[in-house]
VOKE-425192 format. One record per atom (N, C-alpha, C): x, y, z; atom name; residue in three letters; chain. Coordinates in Angstrom, 3 decimals, always signed. Atoms other than C-alpha are relative to their C-alpha. Layout:
! residues N
<site px="X" py="Y" pz="Z" gukol="CA" kevex="ALA" tiza="A"/>
...
END
This chain:
! residues 66
<site px="+0.831" py="-1.168" pz="+0.000" gukol="N" kevex="MET" tiza="A"/>
<site px="+0.000" py="+0.000" pz="+0.000" gukol="CA" kevex="MET" tiza="A"/>
<site px="+0.877" py="+1.233" pz="+0.000" gukol="C" kevex="MET" tiza="A"/>
<site px="-0.773" py="-1.233" pz="+0.079" gukol="N" kevex="LYS" tiza="A"/>
<site px="+1.179" py="+3.487" pz="-0.717" gukol="CA" kevex="LYS" tiza="A"/>
<site px="-0.293" py="+0.935" pz="+1.161" gukol="C" kevex="LYS" tiza="A"/>
<site px="+0.388" py="-0.871" pz="-1.102" gukol="N" kevex="LYS" tiza="A"/>
<site px="-0.743" py="+5.265" pz="+2.050" gukol="CA" kevex="LYS" tiza="A"/>
<site px="-0.272" py="-0.842" pz="+1.240" gukol="C" kevex="LYS" tiza="A"/>
<site px="+0.247" py="+0.701" pz="-1.252" gukol="N" kevex="GLU" tiza="A"/>
<site px="-1.292" py="+4.407" pz="+5.677" gukol="CA" kevex="GLU" tiza="A"/>
<site px="-1.453" py="-0.440" pz="+0.109" gukol="C" kevex="GLU" tiza="A"/>
<site px="+1.342" py="+0.478" pz="-0.319" gukol="N" kevex="VAL" tiza="A"/>
<site px="-4.310" py="+2.385" pz="+6.789" gukol="CA" kevex="VAL" tiza="A"/>
<site px="-0.098" py="-0.111" pz="+1.520" gukol="C" kevex="VAL" tiza="A"/>
<site px="+0.199" py="+0.089" pz="-1.443" gukol="N" kevex="VAL" tiza="A"/>
<site px="-5.816" py="+2.199" pz="+10.260" gukol="CA" kevex="VAL" tiza="A"/>
<site px="-0.115" py="-1.466" pz="+0.400" gukol="C" kevex="VAL" tiza="A"/>
<site px="+0.034" py="+1.352" pz="-0.561" gukol="N" kevex="VAL" tiza="A"/>
<site px="-5.101" py="-1.043" pz="+12.130" gukol="CA" kevex="VAL" tiza="A"/>
<site px="-0.168" py="+0.180" pz="+1.501" gukol="C" kevex="VAL" tiza="A"/>
<site px="+0.291" py="-0.284" pz="-1.406" gukol="N" kevex="GLY" tiza="A"/>
<site px="-6.722" py="-0.961" pz="+15.539" gukol="CA" kevex="GLY" tiza="A"/>
<site px="-0.146" py="+1.496" pz="+0.167" gukol="C" kevex="GLY" tiza="A"/>
<site px="+0.027" py="-1.457" pz="-0.165" gukol="N" kevex="VAL" tiza="A"/>
<site px="-5.944" py="+2.615" pz="+16.517" gukol="CA" kevex="VAL" tiza="A"/>
<site px="+1.266" py="+0.649" pz="-0.556" gukol="C" kevex="VAL" tiza="A"/>
<site px="-1.254" py="-0.516" pz="+0.540" gukol="N" kevex="LYS" tiza="A"/>
<site px="-2.629" py="+3.012" pz="+14.669" gukol="CA" kevex="LYS" tiza="A"/>
<site px="-0.080" py="+0.118" pz="-1.514" gukol="C" kevex="LYS" tiza="A"/>
<site px="-0.132" py="-0.135" pz="+1.444" gukol="N" kevex="ASP" tiza="A"/>
<site px="-1.909" py="+4.272" pz="+11.150" gukol="CA" kevex="ASP" tiza="A"/>
<site px="+1.275" py="-0.719" pz="-0.426" gukol="C" kevex="ASP" tiza="A"/>
<site px="-1.133" py="+0.809" pz="+0.433" gukol="N" kevex="LEU" tiza="A"/>
<site px="+0.357" py="+1.767" pz="+9.401" gukol="CA" kevex="LEU" tiza="A"/>
<site px="+0.050" py="-0.095" pz="-1.513" gukol="C" kevex="LEU" tiza="A"/>
<site px="-0.161" py="+0.277" pz="+1.424" gukol="N" kevex="LYS" tiza="A"/>
<site px="+1.768" py="+1.210" pz="+5.917" gukol="CA" kevex="LYS" tiza="A"/>
<site px="+0.246" py="-1.480" pz="-0.244" gukol="C" kevex="LYS" tiza="A"/>
<site px="-0.263" py="+1.427" pz="+0.130" gukol="N" kevex="GLU" tiza="A"/>
<site px="+2.696" py="-2.433" pz="+6.566" gukol="CA" kevex="GLU" tiza="A"/>
<site px="-0.695" py="-0.744" pz="+1.130" gukol="C" kevex="GLU" tiza="A"/>
<site px="+0.636" py="+0.849" pz="-0.998" gukol="N" kevex="VAL" tiza="A"/>
<site px="+0.871" py="-5.225" pz="+8.386" gukol="CA" kevex="VAL" tiza="A"/>
<site px="+0.697" py="-1.349" pz="-0.043" gukol="C" kevex="VAL" tiza="A"/>
<site px="-0.708" py="+1.273" pz="-0.075" gukol="N" kevex="ASP" tiza="A"/>
<site px="+2.804" py="-8.287" pz="+9.548" gukol="CA" kevex="ASP" tiza="A"/>
<site px="-1.006" py="-1.095" pz="+0.339" gukol="C" kevex="ASP" tiza="A"/>
<site px="+1.027" py="+1.008" pz="-0.190" gukol="N" kevex="ASN" tiza="A"/>
<site px="+0.158" py="-10.946" pz="+9.027" gukol="CA" kevex="ASN" tiza="A"/>
<site px="-0.150" py="-0.763" pz="-1.305" gukol="C" kevex="ASN" tiza="A"/>
<site px="+0.176" py="+0.795" pz="+1.211" gukol="N" kevex="ASP" tiza="A"/>
<site px="-0.402" py="-13.811" pz="+6.582" gukol="CA" kevex="ASP" tiza="A"/>
<site px="-1.359" py="+0.228" pz="-0.644" gukol="C" kevex="ASP" tiza="A"/>
<site px="+1.342" py="-0.182" pz="+0.538" gukol="N" kevex="PHE" tiza="A"/>
<site px="-4.100" py="-13.051" pz="+6.189" gukol="CA" kevex="PHE" tiza="A"/>
<site px="-0.609" py="+1.221" pz="+0.666" gukol="C" kevex="PHE" tiza="A"/>
<site px="+0.512" py="-1.239" pz="-0.559" gukol="N" kevex="PHE" tiza="A"/>
<site px="-5.338" py="-9.496" pz="+6.662" gukol="CA" kevex="PHE" tiza="A"/>
<site px="-0.879" py="+0.678" pz="-1.026" gukol="C" kevex="PHE" tiza="A"/>
<site px="+0.921" py="-0.692" pz="+0.889" gukol="N" kevex="LEU" tiza="A"/>
<site px="-8.391" py="-7.886" pz="+5.105" gukol="CA" kevex="LEU" tiza="A"/>
<site px="-0.111" py="+1.447" pz="+0.433" gukol="C" kevex="LEU" tiza="A"/>
<site px="+0.119" py="-1.423" pz="-0.293" gukol="N" kevex="VAL" tiza="A"/>
<site px="-8.483" py="-4.122" pz="+4.881" gukol="CA" kevex="VAL" tiza="A"/>
<site px="-0.646" py="+0.683" pz="-1.194" gukol="C" kevex="VAL" tiza="A"/>
<site px="+0.637" py="-0.755" pz="+1.074" gukol="N" kevex="VAL" tiza="A"/>
<site px="-10.639" py="-1.750" pz="+2.900" gukol="CA" kevex="VAL" tiza="A"/>
<site px="+0.904" py="+1.172" pz="-0.352" gukol="C" kevex="VAL" tiza="A"/>
<site px="-0.817" py="-1.115" pz="+0.471" gukol="N" kevex="VAL" tiza="A"/>
<site px="-8.512" py="+0.612" pz="+0.819" gukol="CA" kevex="VAL" tiza="A"/>
<site px="-0.608" py="+0.540" pz="-1.277" gukol="C" kevex="VAL" tiza="A"/>
<site px="+0.446" py="-0.583" pz="+1.254" gukol="N" kevex="LYS" tiza="A"/>
<site px="-9.300" py="+2.988" pz="-1.983" gukol="CA" kevex="LYS" tiza="A"/>
<site px="+0.716" py="-0.691" pz="-1.151" gukol="C" kevex="LYS" tiza="A"/>
<site px="-0.616" py="+0.627" pz="+1.169" gukol="N" kevex="ILE" tiza="A"/>
<site px="-8.619" py="+1.600" pz="-5.439" gukol="CA" kevex="ILE" tiza="A"/>
<site px="+1.295" py="+0.713" pz="-0.363" gukol="C" kevex="ILE" tiza="A"/>
<site px="-1.211" py="-0.750" pz="+0.327" gukol="N" kevex="LEU" tiza="A"/>
<site px="-6.050" py="+4.372" pz="-5.949" gukol="CA" kevex="LEU" tiza="A"/>
<site px="+1.182" py="-0.414" pz="+0.867" gukol="C" kevex="LEU" tiza="A"/>
<site px="-1.069" py="+0.404" pz="-0.908" gukol="N" kevex="ASP" tiza="A"/>
<site px="-4.065" py="+3.064" pz="-2.966" gukol="CA" kevex="ASP" tiza="A"/>
<site px="+0.424" py="-1.450" pz="-0.188" gukol="C" kevex="ASP" tiza="A"/>
<site px="-0.241" py="+1.432" pz="+0.155" gukol="N" kevex="HIS" tiza="A"/>
<site px="-4.153" py="-0.558" pz="-4.105" gukol="CA" kevex="HIS" tiza="A"/>
<site px="+1.011" py="-0.263" pz="-1.112" gukol="C" kevex="HIS" tiza="A"/>
<site px="-0.964" py="+0.396" pz="+1.020" gukol="N" kevex="GLN" tiza="A"/>
<site px="-1.221" py="-2.095" pz="-5.974" gukol="CA" kevex="GLN" tiza="A"/>
<site px="-0.417" py="-1.356" pz="-0.535" gukol="C" kevex="GLN" tiza="A"/>
<site px="+0.516" py="+1.215" pz="+0.612" gukol="N" kevex="PHE" tiza="A"/>
<site px="-2.334" py="-4.755" pz="-8.441" gukol="CA" kevex="PHE" tiza="A"/>
<site px="+1.161" py="-0.859" pz="-0.482" gukol="C" kevex="PHE" tiza="A"/>
<site px="-1.034" py="+0.896" pz="+0.520" gukol="N" kevex="LEU" tiza="A"/>
<site px="-0.384" py="-7.383" pz="-10.382" gukol="CA" kevex="LEU" tiza="A"/>
<site px="+1.205" py="+0.782" pz="-0.505" gukol="C" kevex="LEU" tiza="A"/>
<site px="-1.245" py="-0.596" pz="+0.461" gukol="N" kevex="ASP" tiza="A"/>
<site px="+3.236" py="-6.453" pz="-10.968" gukol="CA" kevex="ASP" tiza="A"/>
<site px="+0.440" py="-0.746" pz="-1.255" gukol="C" kevex="ASP" tiza="A"/>
<site px="-0.344" py="+0.647" pz="+1.264" gukol="N" kevex="PHE" tiza="A"/>
<site px="+4.099" py="-7.132" pz="-14.597" gukol="CA" kevex="PHE" tiza="A"/>
<site px="+1.433" py="-0.531" pz="-0.009" gukol="C" kevex="PHE" tiza="A"/>
<site px="-1.384" py="+0.470" pz="-0.039" gukol="N" kevex="ALA" tiza="A"/>
<site px="+7.759" py="-7.640" pz="-13.686" gukol="CA" kevex="ALA" tiza="A"/>
<site px="+0.155" py="-1.309" pz="+0.779" gukol="C" kevex="ALA" tiza="A"/>
<site px="-0.160" py="+1.219" pz="-0.797" gukol="N" kevex="SER" tiza="A"/>
<site px="+7.158" py="-10.450" pz="-11.172" gukol="CA" kevex="SER" tiza="A"/>
<site px="-1.231" py="-0.908" pz="-0.026" gukol="C" kevex="SER" tiza="A"/>
<site px="+1.205" py="+0.833" pz="-0.074" gukol="N" kevex="ASP" tiza="A"/>
<site px="+3.525" py="-11.625" pz="-10.979" gukol="CA" kevex="ASP" tiza="A"/>
<site px="-0.364" py="-0.647" pz="-1.329" gukol="C" kevex="ASP" tiza="A"/>
<site px="+0.386" py="+0.544" pz="+1.308" gukol="N" kevex="VAL" tiza="A"/>
<site px="+2.822" py="-12.065" pz="-14.690" gukol="CA" kevex="VAL" tiza="A"/>
<site px="+0.951" py="-1.117" pz="-0.439" gukol="C" kevex="VAL" tiza="A"/>
<site px="-0.882" py="+1.126" pz="+0.340" gukol="N" kevex="PRO" tiza="A"/>
<site px="+5.989" py="-14.138" pz="-15.347" gukol="CA" kevex="PRO" tiza="A"/>
<site px="-0.241" py="-1.234" pz="+0.881" gukol="C" kevex="PRO" tiza="A"/>
<site px="+0.280" py="+1.137" pz="-0.891" gukol="N" kevex="ALA" tiza="A"/>
<site px="+5.155" py="-16.305" pz="-12.302" gukol="CA" kevex="ALA" tiza="A"/>
<site px="-1.251" py="-0.740" pz="-0.455" gukol="C" kevex="ALA" tiza="A"/>
<site px="+1.223" py="+0.627" pz="+0.514" gukol="N" kevex="LEU" tiza="A"/>
<site px="+1.650" py="-16.932" pz="-13.669" gukol="CA" kevex="LEU" tiza="A"/>
<site px="+0.266" py="-0.729" pz="-1.308" gukol="C" kevex="LEU" tiza="A"/>
<site px="-0.324" py="+0.625" pz="+1.285" gukol="N" kevex="ALA" tiza="A"/>
<site px="+3.006" py="-17.666" pz="-17.144" gukol="CA" kevex="ALA" tiza="A"/>
<site px="+0.781" py="-1.298" pz="+0.209" gukol="C" kevex="ALA" tiza="A"/>
<site px="-0.783" py="+1.210" pz="-0.295" gukol="N" kevex="GLU" tiza="A"/>
<site px="+5.462" py="-20.192" pz="-15.672" gukol="CA" kevex="GLU" tiza="A"/>
<site px="-0.901" py="-1.123" pz="+0.511" gukol="C" kevex="GLU" tiza="A"/>
<site px="+0.960" py="+1.012" pz="-0.468" gukol="N" kevex="CYS" tiza="A"/>
<site px="+2.614" py="-21.987" pz="-13.872" gukol="CA" kevex="CYS" tiza="A"/>
<site px="-0.755" py="-0.603" pz="-1.176" gukol="C" kevex="CYS" tiza="A"/>
<site px="+0.735" py="+0.481" pz="+1.176" gukol="N" kevex="VAL" tiza="A"/>
<site px="+0.697" py="-22.231" pz="-17.136" gukol="CA" kevex="VAL" tiza="A"/>
<site px="+0.912" py="-0.853" pz="-0.874" gukol="C" kevex="VAL" tiza="A"/>
<site px="-0.944" py="+0.717" pz="+0.865" gukol="N" kevex="ARG" tiza="A"/>
<site px="+3.784" py="-23.334" pz="-19.099" gukol="CA" kevex="ARG" tiza="A"/>
<site px="+0.307" py="-1.394" pz="+0.536" gukol="C" kevex="ARG" tiza="A"/>
<site px="-0.362" py="+1.281" pz="-0.608" gukol="N" kevex="LEU" tiza="A"/>
<site px="+4.626" py="-26.110" pz="-16.630" gukol="CA" kevex="LEU" tiza="A"/>
<site px="-1.216" py="-0.837" pz="+0.396" gukol="C" kevex="LEU" tiza="A"/>
<site px="+1.216" py="+0.726" pz="-0.352" gukol="N" kevex="GLY" tiza="A"/>
<site px="+1.004" py="-27.101" pz="-16.028" gukol="CA" kevex="GLY" tiza="A"/>
<site px="-0.235" py="-0.093" pz="+1.498" gukol="C" kevex="GLY" tiza="A"/>
<site px="+0.189" py="-0.022" pz="-1.449" gukol="N" kevex="PHE" tiza="A"/>
<site px="+1.187" py="-26.253" pz="-12.319" gukol="CA" kevex="PHE" tiza="A"/>
<site px="-1.274" py="+0.750" pz="+0.352" gukol="C" kevex="PHE" tiza="A"/>
<site px="+1.164" py="-0.737" pz="-0.490" gukol="N" kevex="ARG" tiza="A"/>
<site px="-1.766" py="-25.054" pz="-10.299" gukol="CA" kevex="ARG" tiza="A"/>
<site px="+0.430" py="+1.427" pz="+0.362" gukol="C" kevex="ARG" tiza="A"/>
<site px="-0.263" py="-1.401" pz="-0.330" gukol="N" kevex="VAL" tiza="A"/>
<site px="-1.909" py="-21.270" pz="-9.963" gukol="CA" kevex="VAL" tiza="A"/>
<site px="-0.217" py="+0.186" pz="+1.502" gukol="C" kevex="VAL" tiza="A"/>
<site px="+0.173" py="-0.210" pz="-1.438" gukol="N" kevex="PRO" tiza="A"/>
<site px="-1.393" py="-20.183" pz="-6.319" gukol="CA" kevex="PRO" tiza="A"/>
<site px="-1.346" py="+0.655" pz="+0.330" gukol="C" kevex="PRO" tiza="A"/>
<site px="+1.350" py="-0.406" pz="-0.387" gukol="N" kevex="GLU" tiza="A"/>
<site px="-4.617" py="-19.439" pz="-4.422" gukol="CA" kevex="GLU" tiza="A"/>
<site px="-0.232" py="+1.512" pz="-0.094" gukol="C" kevex="GLU" tiza="A"/>
<site px="+0.164" py="-1.455" pz="+0.068" gukol="N" kevex="GLY" tiza="A"/>
<site px="-4.060" py="-15.672" pz="-4.175" gukol="CA" kevex="GLY" tiza="A"/>
<site px="-0.232" py="+0.478" pz="-1.419" gukol="C" kevex="GLY" tiza="A"/>
<site px="+0.192" py="-0.354" pz="+1.403" gukol="N" kevex="TYR" tiza="A"/>
<site px="-3.742" py="-15.423" pz="-7.944" gukol="CA" kevex="TYR" tiza="A"/>
<site px="-1.356" py="-0.486" pz="-0.499" gukol="C" kevex="TYR" tiza="A"/>
<site px="+1.314" py="+0.521" pz="+0.402" gukol="N" kevex="GLU" tiza="A"/>
<site px="-6.837" py="-17.611" pz="-8.391" gukol="CA" kevex="GLU" tiza="A"/>
<site px="-1.107" py="+0.971" pz="+0.399" gukol="C" kevex="GLU" tiza="A"/>
<site px="+1.007" py="-0.954" pz="-0.465" gukol="N" kevex="LEU" tiza="A"/>
<site px="-8.859" py="-15.159" pz="-6.319" gukol="CA" kevex="LEU" tiza="A"/>
<site px="-0.031" py="+1.241" pz="-0.878" gukol="C" kevex="LEU" tiza="A"/>
<site px="-0.065" py="-1.189" pz="+0.857" gukol="N" kevex="LEU" tiza="A"/>
<site px="-7.655" py="-12.194" pz="-8.384" gukol="CA" kevex="LEU" tiza="A"/>
<site px="-0.548" py="-0.283" pz="-1.392" gukol="C" kevex="LEU" tiza="A"/>
<site px="+0.455" py="+0.357" pz="+1.349" gukol="N" kevex="ILE" tiza="A"/>
<site px="-8.282" py="-13.973" pz="-11.693" gukol="CA" kevex="ILE" tiza="A"/>
<site px="-1.514" py="-0.193" pz="-0.015" gukol="C" kevex="ILE" tiza="A"/>
<site px="+1.449" py="+0.208" pz="-0.067" gukol="N" kevex="ASN" tiza="A"/>
<site px="-11.782" py="-15.084" pz="-10.650" gukol="CA" kevex="ASN" tiza="A"/>
<site px="-0.741" py="+1.313" pz="+0.176" gukol="C" kevex="ASN" tiza="A"/>
<site px="+0.637" py="-1.299" pz="-0.198" gukol="N" kevex="TYR" tiza="A"/>
<site px="-12.624" py="-11.580" pz="-9.455" gukol="CA" kevex="TYR" tiza="A"/>
<site px="-0.026" py="+0.791" pz="-1.304" gukol="C" kevex="TYR" tiza="A"/>
<site px="-0.073" py="-0.740" pz="+1.267" gukol="N" kevex="MET" tiza="A"/>
<site px="-11.429" py="-10.014" pz="-12.712" gukol="CA" kevex="MET" tiza="A"/>
<site px="-0.928" py="-0.616" pz="-1.036" gukol="C" kevex="MET" tiza="A"/>
<site px="+0.854" py="+0.675" pz="+0.977" gukol="N" kevex="ALA" tiza="A"/>
<site px="-13.299" py="-12.612" pz="-14.782" gukol="CA" kevex="ALA" tiza="A"/>
<site px="-1.475" py="+0.276" pz="+0.271" gukol="C" kevex="ALA" tiza="A"/>
<site px="+1.397" py="-0.229" pz="-0.353" gukol="N" kevex="ASN" tiza="A"/>
<site px="-16.542" py="-11.986" pz="-12.905" gukol="CA" kevex="ASN" tiza="A"/>
<site px="-0.434" py="+1.450" pz="-0.143" gukol="C" kevex="ASN" tiza="A"/>
<site px="+0.371" py="-1.408" pz="+0.127" gukol="N" kevex="THR" tiza="A"/>
<site px="-16.401" py="-8.199" pz="-13.315" gukol="CA" kevex="THR" tiza="A"/>
<site px="-0.198" py="+0.416" pz="-1.443" gukol="C" kevex="THR" tiza="A"/>
<site px="+0.120" py="-0.361" pz="+1.422" gukol="N" kevex="CYS" tiza="A"/>
<site px="-16.347" py="-8.267" pz="-17.115" gukol="CA" kevex="CYS" tiza="A"/>
<site px="-1.399" py="-0.219" pz="-0.522" gukol="C" kevex="CYS" tiza="A"/>
END
């Protein structure tokens, strides 16, 4: 995230947690990084591996919004 979010009563830019849901403005959200995420997805497809769950959620969300 580029801007701070409120966690409890503190404003933070980073949250040390494996699973954390937070509402942020779309402008503050960083989406797929073409330098790292897209090649990782392409490698999964090339090798026939299952796409990691986080990517599955993003792909399903994008597919359902069209």
